[in-house]
N, C-alpha and C positions, 0 to 999 in steps of 0.2 A: 205214589210219587207226588211230592209237593209241586204246585204250580209256581210260576215265577214270583207272583205277589207274595205268596206264603213264604217262599225262600227268602225274599227280601226282608220280610217281617222277622223270620227266624234268625236272620243274620245279626240281629240286635244282641243275640247270645254272645257275639264276639266283643261286645263292648264291656267297658268297666261298669259294673252295676247293670248289666244287660238282663235284667230280671223280667218277670211277667208284666210288671207295671210299664217298664219301658217299651216292651213289645206292643202293649195295648196303646200306648201313646202314638207310636208310629202308625199302627193300624188305624187308629181313629183319625189321624191326620190324612192318611191316604183316602180313607173312606169319605171324609169331608170334601176333599178335592174332587173325588170321582162323582160325588153327588151334586157338586156346585153348579154344573150346567143346567140343573133342573130346579134351582132355587127360585127362579122367576115364575115357574109354574106353581110352586108352593105358595109364593107371595100372592099370585092372582086368586088361587083357591081361598086363601085366608081373607083376602079383600072381599070376596063374594060372601063368605060365611060370616065375617066379622067386619062390617062396613065402617065401624068407627075405630078400628084398630089400625094404626099406621106403621107400627113396628114391623119390620121385615125379618127375613131369615137372618140367623146369626152369622156374622162374619167370623173367620177363623184366625186365631193367632197361635202359632206353634213357637214355643220359646224355650230357651235353655241356654247353658253355657256353650262356649266355643267347642268345636270338634265333637259335637253330638249328632251329626248327620242331617241337620236341618236343610242345608243346601242340596245335598244328595236326595233327600226325601222329596224336595220340590222338583228336582229333575226327573225323578222316577214318576211322580204324579203327572207331570206334564207330558212325559213320554207315553204313559198309559192313555191319557186323554187324547193325544194327537197322533201318536205313532211316529212323531218326529223329535229330534233333539232340539228342545227349546229351552232357552235360559229364562229364569225368572226375571221379572222387572227389577230395576235397581231402586235403591232408596230414594234417589233423586226424582224418580217418577212418581213417588208417593205424595202427590199434592192434590188438593181439591180440583184444581183446574184440569190437570192431566187425567185424573180418574173420571171426572164427569165427561171430559171429552171422549174417552174410550167408551164409557157407558152409553153415550149418545149414538154410537155407531150401530146399536141394536145387535151386538154380538153376545152370545151366551157363554163364551169361553171365559173362565175365571181369570181375574187379574191377580196373579201370584207375585208377590213382592218378597225378595229375599234380603235378610240381614238388615232389618230396619234398626237404626240406632235409637237410643232411649229418647232423644229429642224428637226424632222423626215419628216414632210410634206414639208419642204423646200428642202430636198433631192430629192424630186420628180422633182423639177426644174432642177437638174443636169442630170437626166437620163430619166425622163418621156417624154420628147419631142421625144425621139428616140424609144419609146416603139412600136408605130405603124409604124413610119417612116422607121426604119431599122430593127427592130426585127420581123416584120411581113413578112411571106412568102406567096406569092400569093396563094389563094385558099386553105389555111390551116385552121384548127380549131385553134382558138386563143381566149383566155379569155380577157374580159375587166377588168379594175381596177376601184373599188368603194371604197371610203375611207370616214370615219368620223373623224372630228377633232374639236377642240375648236377654231382654227385660220383658217383664210382663206389663200389661196395661193396667191402669189404676181401675179396678173393677167397682170402686165406689163412685167413680165419675159418671158422666152421661152415657158411657158405652156399657156400663155394668152388665146388663142382661142382653145387650145386643152383640156381644162377642163371645165366642166359644174359645176359651183358652185351653191349650193342651200343652202340658209341661213335659219336657223330656229331660230326665235327670242323668241318663247314661252318656258316657263319652267314649269315643272310639280311638284306640291307638292307631297311629298311622303305620300300617303294615301292608305287605303285598296281598295277603289273603283277603283282607277287607276290600282293597282296591280292585282286585280281580272280581270279587262277587258283585260289586256295584257296577263295574264296567260290563260284566255279562248281562246284568239286568238292563242296562241302558243300551246295549248293543242290539238286543232283540226286542221287537215290538210285542206288546201284550196282545192277548186275544180277547180282552174284555170289551173294547170298543172297536170291532172290526170296521 
């Protein structure tokens, strides 16, 4: 029997173009979210091993057209991490001041932003490069950034190798079968993080 996480990933079969590549995209996004509370440990290890390297863990951008399940994937990831129904942060919260304020609290829970507009995602290019480079204090708790958007980041810009971009090409029809599957996933807590 498939576990809840596997069932959710397999639900991509219900999408238009819900092929293996689409399943890999949602699985990669969820794995990035589940690993994100540990990114500060990875950064501390890298700083000890490579003292001159300031580049930190890669932030995650999950992008694609509307109706491809990005918001639901964020809800599922947050539910798995916390056991609670938590909504992702809004695009209005995606500013250097708010992000740095949250990061300064010493929390390792990721900052998950949903549905960033093209203009807002481009702001990441202005300050995202410095998030781990200058904003990080050695051996401190520090949350990573995860975002969903309809548009991709300009990978030729300053964030080029600092962002993990995951493309989702599948789209879901709005039907009761898909809604029930996602509701069931969100209704029950995962057993990954007890």
